C-alpha positions as CSV (number, residue, x, y, z in Angstrom):
1,X,23.4,-7.4,-2.0
2,X,20.5,-4.9,-2.4
3,X,20.8,-2.9,-5.6
4,X,19.9,0.7,-5.0
5,X,19.1,1.9,-7.7
6,X,15.9,-0.1,-7.7
7,X,13.3,0.4,-5.2
8,X,13.7,-2.0,-2.2
9,X,10.7,-3.6,-0.4
10,X,10.2,-6.0,2.1
11,X,7.7,-8.4,2.7
12,X,7.0,-10.1,6.3
13,X,5.5,-13.3,6.0
14,X,6.1,-15.9,3.2
15,X,2.5,-17.8,3.0
16,X,0.3,-17.8,0.0
17,X,-0.4,-14.0,0.2
18,X,3.6,-13.3,0.5
19,X,4.7,-15.7,-1.9
20,X,2.0,-13.7,-4.6
21,X,3.1,-10.7,-3.6
22,X,6.9,-11.2,-3.7
23,X,6.9,-13.2,-7.2
24,X,4.8,-10.8,-8.8
25,X,6.5,-7.5,-7.2
26,X,10.1,-9.2,-8.6
27,X,9.0,-9.6,-12.2
28,X,8.3,-6.2,-12.3
29,X,11.7,-5.1,-11.4
30,X,12.0,-4.3,-8.1
31,X,14.4,-5.8,-5.6
32,X,12.4,-8.0,-2.9
33,X,13.6,-9.2,0.6
34,X,10.9,-12.2,2.1
35,X,11.6,-12.4,6.0
36,X,9.6,-15.8,7.4
37,X,10.8,-17.7,10.5
38,X,10.2,-20.9,8.6
39,X,13.0,-21.5,6.2
40,X,10.8,-24.0,4.6
41,X,8.1,-21.7,3.4
42,X,10.7,-20.1,1.2
43,X,10.5,-23.0,-1.0
44,X,7.0,-21.8,-2.0
45,X,8.7,-18.9,-4.1
46,X,9.9,-21.4,-6.7
47,X,12.9,-22.0,-8.3
48,X,12.9,-19.1,-10.4
49,X,12.8,-16.5,-7.9
50,X,15.7,-14.7,-7.5
51,X,14.9,-11.8,-4.8
52,X,16.5,-12.6,-1.2
53,X,15.1,-14.2,1.7
54,X,16.1,-13.6,5.4
55,X,15.4,-16.4,7.9
56,X,14.6,-15.5,11.5
57,X,12.1,-13.3,13.6
58,X,10.6,-9.9,12.1
59,X,11.1,-8.5,15.5
60,X,14.6,-9.1,15.7
61,X,16.8,-6.0,15.2
62,X,19.9,-8.2,13.7
63,X,16.9,-9.9,10.9
64,X,15.8,-6.3,10.4
65,X,19.0,-4.8,9.7
66,X,20.0,-7.8,7.2
67,X,16.3,-7.0,5.0
68,X,17.7,-3.7,4.9
69,X,15.2,-1.7,5.9
70,X,16.9,1.7,6.3
71,X,16.9,2.2,2.7
72,X,13.3,0.1,2.0
73,X,10.7,2.1,-0.1
74,X,7.9,-0.4,1.1
75,X,6.8,-3.0,3.8
76,X,4.4,-5.1,3.7
77,X,3.4,-7.3,6.8
78,X,0.9,-10.4,5.3
79,X,1.7,-13.0,8.0
80,X,-1.0,-15.1,9.8
81,X,-1.0,-13.4,12.5
82,X,-2.5,-9.9,13.3
83,X,0.0,-9.2,16.2
84,X,2.8,-9.7,14.5
85,X,1.4,-7.7,11.3
86,X,0.4,-4.4,13.5
87,X,3.7,-4.7,15.4
88,X,6.0,-4.8,12.1
89,X,4.3,-2.5,10.7
90,X,4.3,0.1,13.3
91,X,8.4,-0.3,13.5
92,X,8.5,0.0,9.8
93,X,6.1,3.3,9.8
94,X,6.9,4.7,13.0
95,X,10.9,3.5,13.9
96,X,12.4,3.3,10.3
97,X,9.8,5.8,8.4
98,X,9.3,4.2,5.3
99,X,6.9,6.0,2.6
100,X,4.8,3.0,2.2
101,X,3.4,0.8,4.8
102,X,0.6,-2.3,4.3
103,X,-0.6,-4.6,6.7
104,X,-2.6,-7.9,6.5
105,X,-5.8,-8.2,8.1
106,X,-5.8,-11.9,9.3
107,X,-8.9,-11.7,11.5
108,X,-11.8,-9.1,10.7
109,X,-12.2,-8.8,14.4
110,X,-8.7,-7.0,14.8
111,X,-10.0,-4.2,12.6
112,X,-10.7,-1.8,15.0
113,X,-6.8,-2.1,16.6
114,X,-5.8,-1.3,13.2
115,X,-8.1,1.5,12.7
116,X,-7.0,2.8,16.3
117,X,-3.1,2.6,15.2
118,X,-4.1,4.6,11.9
119,X,-2.5,1.9,10.0
120,X,-2.8,1.2,6.2
121,X,-4.7,-2.3,5.9
122,X,-6.1,-5.0,3.6
123,X,-8.4,-7.5,4.5
124,X,-7.4,-11.1,3.4
125,X,-11.3,-11.9,2.7
126,X,-11.6,-9.5,0.0
127,X,-8.6,-8.6,-1.2
128,X,-5.1,-10.4,-1.1
129,X,-1.6,-9.7,-3.0
130,X,-2.8,-8.0,-6.1
131,X,-4.5,-5.1,-4.0
132,X,-1.2,-4.8,-1.7
133,X,0.9,-4.8,-4.5
134,X,-1.2,-1.7,-6.1
135,X,-0.7,0.4,-3.1
136,X,2.8,0.0,-3.1
137,X,3.9,0.3,-6.9
138,X,0.8,3.0,-7.5
139,X,0.4,5.1,-4.9
140,X,-0.8,7.8,-7.1
141,X,-3.7,7.8,-9.5
142,X,-4.7,4.7,-11.0
143,X,-8.1,2.8,-12.2
144,X,-9.6,0.1,-10.1
145,X,-13.1,-0.2,-12.1
146,X,-14.1,0.6,-15.4
147,X,-17.7,1.0,-16.5
148,X,-19.5,0.5,-19.7
149,X,-16.9,0.6,-22.7
150,X,-14.7,2.5,-20.5
151,X,-16.1,6.1,-20.7
152,X,-16.4,6.1,-16.7
153,X,-13.5,4.7,-14.7
154,X,-13.4,4.5,-10.7
155,X,-9.9,6.2,-9.6
156,X,-7.8,5.5,-6.9
157,X,-5.7,8.4,-5.1
158,X,-3.6,8.3,-1.8
159,X,-3.3,11.6,-0.3
160,X,0.2,12.7,-0.3
161,X,1.7,15.5,1.9
162,X,1.3,18.0,-0.7
163,X,-2.5,17.5,0.0
164,X,-3.0,16.9,3.6
165,X,-4.8,20.0,5.4
166,X,-6.5,20.9,1.6
167,X,-10.6,20.6,1.3
168,X,-11.8,17.9,-1.1
169,X,-13.2,20.5,-3.3
170,X,-9.9,21.9,-4.2
171,X,-8.5,18.6,-5.6
172,X,-11.5,16.7,-7.2
173,X,-13.0,19.0,-10.3
174,X,-16.3,19.7,-10.3
175,X,-18.9,18.0,-12.7
176,X,-15.9,16.3,-14.3
177,X,-15.2,14.1,-11.3
178,X,-17.1,12.6,-8.4
179,X,-15.9,11.3,-5.1
180,X,-17.0,7.9,-4.6
181,X,-15.6,7.3,-1.0
182,X,-12.5,7.9,1.2
183,X,-11.3,5.6,3.3
184,X,-9.0,6.6,6.3
185,X,-7.4,4.4,8.9
186,X,-9.3,1.3,7.4
187,X,-12.5,2.4,7.7
188,X,-14.5,4.4,4.9
189,X,-17.2,7.0,4.3
190,X,-19.2,9.0,1.8
191,X,-17.0,12.7,2.3
192,X,-18.6,16.4,1.6
193,X,-17.0,18.8,-0.8
194,X,-15.4,20.6,2.5
195,X,-13.9,17.7,3.6
196,X,-10.7,18.2,4.8
197,X,-8.0,15.7,3.7
198,X,-5.2,13.8,5.5
199,X,-2.1,12.2,4.6
200,X,-2.3,8.4,3.5
201,X,-6.4,9.1,2.9
202,X,-7.3,6.6,0.3
203,X,-10.2,8.2,-2.3
204,X,-12.2,6.4,-4.7
205,X,-13.4,9.1,-7.4
206,X,-15.5,8.4,-10.5
207,X,-14.7,10.3,-13.7
208,X,-14.4,10.4,-17.4
209,X,-11.2,10.7,-19.0
210,X,-11.0,14.6,-19.3
211,X,-11.7,14.3,-15.4
212,X,-9.1,12.1,-14.9
213,X,-6.7,14.5,-17.1
214,X,-7.6,17.8,-14.7
215,X,-7.6,15.5,-11.6
216,X,-3.9,14.5,-12.3
217,X,-3.1,17.8,-13.5
218,X,-4.3,19.3,-10.2
219,X,-2.1,16.9,-8.2
220,X,0.7,17.3,-10.4
221,X,0.5,21.4,-9.8
222,X,0.6,20.7,-6.2
223,X,4.0,19.0,-6.1
224,X,5.4,21.3,-8.5
225,X,4.4,24.3,-6.2
């Protein structure tokens, strides 16, 4: 039974990344359902894992229903098959309209496919379970790097519906913060102040404490408006 008072997260794939992600998110108090066609894969979760497991093909409609996908908060496709990750991520995003969908890139050569489909991705070679967890659980402003004694940090923001269509300069306060990079559809670039933001863009912004406070204030004002 899924506890509807908690945010429910579905993880497709119970390999190393899926196991680490499931255990970490579960310990934070979220409900987790892990799906894998091999029932022996669930042994990797350990005896103390109390989340749900569903054995079966994630493409199967009955399997999807058993995961509680209609009421899920997020979906992570982290199998060792890029084709499975691509298709299941698109199902979660385009059919069930889940607010947070992340797909693992297993083979870097498949990156152009993910980019073309506009899927938010994480590369196995450079990120891993911790990075996926951050994208799922903290879609707002959070620090990803600290310089010196913490006077300047690099924060990451995922653009929400409220900021879609706005200029970057409207969000990032001048002088107090600098946009380091913008990632869209899995590809990063250096943005200009007049760059038009799109929903699901990932911004990395270098800022002081005061700059971060102003940035958070602007985000909150947009939501309240």
